[in-house]
N, C-alpha and C positions, 0 to 999 in steps of 0.2 A: 628263414631268418634265424640266426643263432641267438643263444640266450644273451650274449654280450650286446649284440646288435639290438635285440628287443629291449634290453634294459636301457641302452643308450637312447633308443627312440622314445621310451617312456619318460626319461629324464628331459629330453629335448621338448617333448610335448608339455611336460609340467612347467618347464621354464617359460615356454611361449604363453601358456595360460597365465602364469604369474605375471609376466610382462604385460600381457593384455589387461589383466585385472588392475595392475598398478596404473597403466595409462588411463583406463576408464575412471579410476578413483581420482586421478589428477584432473581429468576433464570435469568430473562432477564437482570437485572443490573449486575449480575456476568459475563454475556457475555461481557458487556461493560468493566468491569474490566479486562477481559482477553485481550481485544484489547489494553487497556491502558498499560498493562504489556508488551505486544509485542512491543509497541511503545517505552517504556522505555528501553527495552533490545536493541532495535536498536540504541537508543541514546548512551547508554553505549558502545555498540560495535563500533560505529563510533568514539566515543571519544578515544577509544584505537587504532583504525586503522589509523586515520588521524594524522600525526605527529604534524601539527600546533596546533590542538586542544588538543593533548595529553600533550602539554606543560602546560595546565591549571592545571594539577595535578602533573607536574614535576616528582619528584622521587617517587611519591606515586601511581604508576600504579596498584599495587596490590589491592588498595581499590576499584577499578572499577570491579575487578573480583568477589568480594563478592556479590554485587547486582545481577550480572549475574546468579550466582548459586542460590541465595535465590529466586529471581523472577521466575526462571525456576521451582524450586521445589514447590513454592507456587502455581504457575499456574497449575502444574500437580495435586497437592492435591485438589485444588479448582475444577478443571474439573471433577474429579472422585467422590468427596464427597459433592458437592454443593447441590445435591438432597437428601442427607441423612437427614431424618426427625429429627434425634437426634443430630447429630454432624455437619451438614452442615453449619449452621450459625457460629458456633464456629470456625470451620476450616477456613472459609473465614475471620473472624475477626482477628484471630491469624496470618494468612498468610499475611494480609495487614499490620498488626503491624510489623511483621518481615521485610516486604518490606521496610517500612519507616525507620526502625532502620538500615537496611543494607545500605540505601541510605545516611544516615547522615554522615558517614565518607567521602563518595565521594563528597558530597556537601561542607563539611568542607575543604577538600583538594583543591577544585576548587574555592577558594576565599571566603569561608564561607557564611555568610548571603548575601553578595553582589554577590554571584554566580548566573548565570542565571538558574542553575539547581534547585534553590529554587522553581521555578514554578512547578516542579514535585511534591514536598512535598505538595504544596498548592492544586494541583489537586487531590492528594491522600486524602486530607482533604475533598474535595467535594465528592469524591467517598465514603468515610466513611459516610458522611451525606446522600447520596443517598441510600446506602445499609442498614444503621442503623440510621434512622431519629430520632436522640436523641441528645440533647446537650452533653451528655457524649462521644459520638462518635468522637468529635473533639479533645479529650484529646491526643490520640497518635500522630497525626501530630503536635499539638501545643508543645508537650514536645520535639519534634525534634529541635525546634528553639533554646532553651537554650543549648541543647546538641550539636548542630552544632556550636554555638558560642564558647563553651568551647573547643571543639575539634580543631577548627581552631586556637585558641589562644595558647593552652597549648600542643597540640600534633603536629600540623602542623606548628606552629610558623608563622602564617599569621598576620602581623601587621595591626592595624586599630584603629581609634580614638573611644573613648567610646561613644561620642555623635552620631557618625555614626552607631555604633552597636545598640545603643538604637533606632535610627531612623528606621533601617532595622527591628529590632524586632517588633516595633509598626506597621510598614507598613505590614509586612507579617502576623502578628496576626490579624490586621484589615481585611485584605483580606480574611483570613480564616474564621473569624467571620461573615463577610458579606455573604460569600458563604454559610456558614452553615445556617444562618438565612433565606436566599432565598430558599434553598433546603427544610428546615423544613416547611417553610410557604407554599410553593407550594405543598409539599406532604400532609400537613394537609388539604388544600383545595381540592386536588384530592380525598383524602379519604372521605371527607364530600360529595363531588359530587357523588361519587360511592354509598355511603349509601343512598343519596337522590334518586338516580336512582333505587336502589333496592327497596326502600319503594314505589316508584311510580309503579314499576313493580308489586309488591304484591297488591297494591291498584287497578291497572287495572285488574289483575287476579280475584280479589274479585268482582269487578264490573261485569266482564264477567260472573262469576258464578251466581251472583245475578240476572243478566238479564236473564240468561238461566233458572234459577229456576222460575222466574216470568213468563216467556213464557210457561214453562211446566205447571205451576199451572193454567194459564189461559186456556190452551188447555184441561187440565183435568177437570177443572170446567165447561167449556162450552161444552165439549164433553161427558165425562162419567157422570158428574153430571147431565147434561140435559137429558141424556138417562135414568138414574135411576129415575129422577123426572117424566118423561113421563111414565115409567113403573108403578110407584106408582099411578098415575092418572088412568091408565088402570085397575089396580087391584081394586081401589075403585069403578070404573064402574062395574066391574064383581061382586064385593060384593053386590052392589045394585040389580043386576040381580039374584044373588044367593038367596038373601032374598025374592025377589019377587016370585021366583019359589020354595021357601021353601026347600032349599037343604043344611041342616046343615053341612054335611061332606065337601062339596065344600067350604062353607063359612069359615070353620075352616082352610082349606088348604090355602085359600086366605088370611086369617088373618096372618097365619105364613109366607106366601110369602111376604106380605106387611111389616111385622116386619123385615124380612131378608133384604128387599130392603132399608128400613129406616136405618138399621144398616150399610148397604153398603155405603149409603150416608154419614153417620157419619164417617166412615172410610176414605172416600175420603176427607172430610173436615179436618179430623185430619191429614191426610198425607199432605194436603196443608199447614196447620199451621206448620208442621214440616219442610217443604221445605222453609218456610219463617222464620224459627227460632223463631216461636211464640208459641211453645208448652209449656203450663204451666200445671204442673201435677195436682195441687189442683183444678183449675176450670174444667179441663177435667174429673176428678173423680166426681165432683159434677154434671156435666152435664150428665155423663153416668148413675149415680145412678137415677137421675130424669127421664131419658129416660126409664130405666127398670121399674120404678114405673108406668109411664104412659102407656107403651106398654104391659107389662106383669102383671100389677096389683099386683106386688110383693112389699110389704112394705120393704123398705131398710132404715136402720139407719146408716148414715155415720158420723163417728167421726174422726176429724183430729186434732192431737196435734202437734203444732210447724209448722215450715216452712222448705221446702226442703233445706238441707245444701249445701254448695259449693262443698263438696266432691262428691256429686251425679252428674254424667255426664248426658247429655241429653239422651244417650242410656240407662242408668240405670233407669232414670225416666220413659222412655217409657216401659222398661221391667216391672217395678212395675205396670204400668197401664195395661199391657197385662195380667199379673198374675191375677189381680182383675177381669178384663173383662172375662177371661176364667173361673174363679170360678163362677161368676154370670151366665154365659151361662150354665155351668154344673148344677148349682142349679135349674135354670129355667127348663131345659130339663129333669133332672133325679131325683132330690131330692124331688120335690113336696112340697117345704117348704112354710110356710105361713109367715115367717119373716126372715130377714137377718140383721146381724150387721157387719159392717165393721169398724175396728179401725186401723187407720194409725198414727204411731208416728215417728216423725223425731228427732233423737238425734244428739249430737255433733259429734259422731263417727259412729253410726249405725242407721239404720232405720228398723221399724218393721211393718208388715202387719198381721192383725188378722181378719179372716173371719169366722163368726159363723152363722149357720142356725139351725132351729129347727127340 
């Protein structure tokens, strides 16, 4: 996997984790909404059952039954559909809006904006902000303020002075606005902290991977690299002995063995550069061509046109290197060529390798 692909995969994983976290947060807050609905149902039920409190709504007892029905239906719909990926949030939003609308006549009948039941509407505004942290979410509970005022005056005939209504309107609107600001502010900070934690986790994982790669590269360099270097020294000693005893076949085998050992060391070094994300195609091609020229006495003309484009991943660059390496190995072993030309061209959309021997 290339660095770009790995980075894209990490970003995708981070997004999925963030989406999952936000979904779970929404589910948890809908649980709080369910508890609040239950509390409101109890308040409405007590209001109907206690005679002294029922006088607050006098002859308009029926307006307390509507919230009981709406809250119950909204709670059932939310409980069964809140996890639906397509309609869950919409059902919760519509259900809460209907809750507030059904409570407006009850609040209006219980002394309008001066009613203690106005606290329920304000708490609904806070729940709107918790579940939907957006300034638009405060619109449904705020629209209930003028609706309650109109209902209390023109439907339930509750007398009040205009300046008193204006005071209550400003008071409740201010409380709702302050609550919304606090919730949105805290939610934004919470999300920022979550993103910072995720970025720190990825940075720590990356550091752990880098440390492990460095450890492995040191082990390979010190272990396998040292063993191959020792093998080459022993081969050179045997070559001197073979020359002294005039054994050409043995000397040829030792030359081939030494070449294979040197190629193995190059492969180890190349693997180490790949582990350290330091693999560069053009320098590696130039180095490999020079090694073939020195070891096999094979004249190689390497021509490189352009630079590796961004569309080439590290895996594709390594594949291009392997193709050229395999071709040179076959030419050396089987073609008995006296010259080789390698042309590499990097285009904007495609790259081409051309290998010609005589």
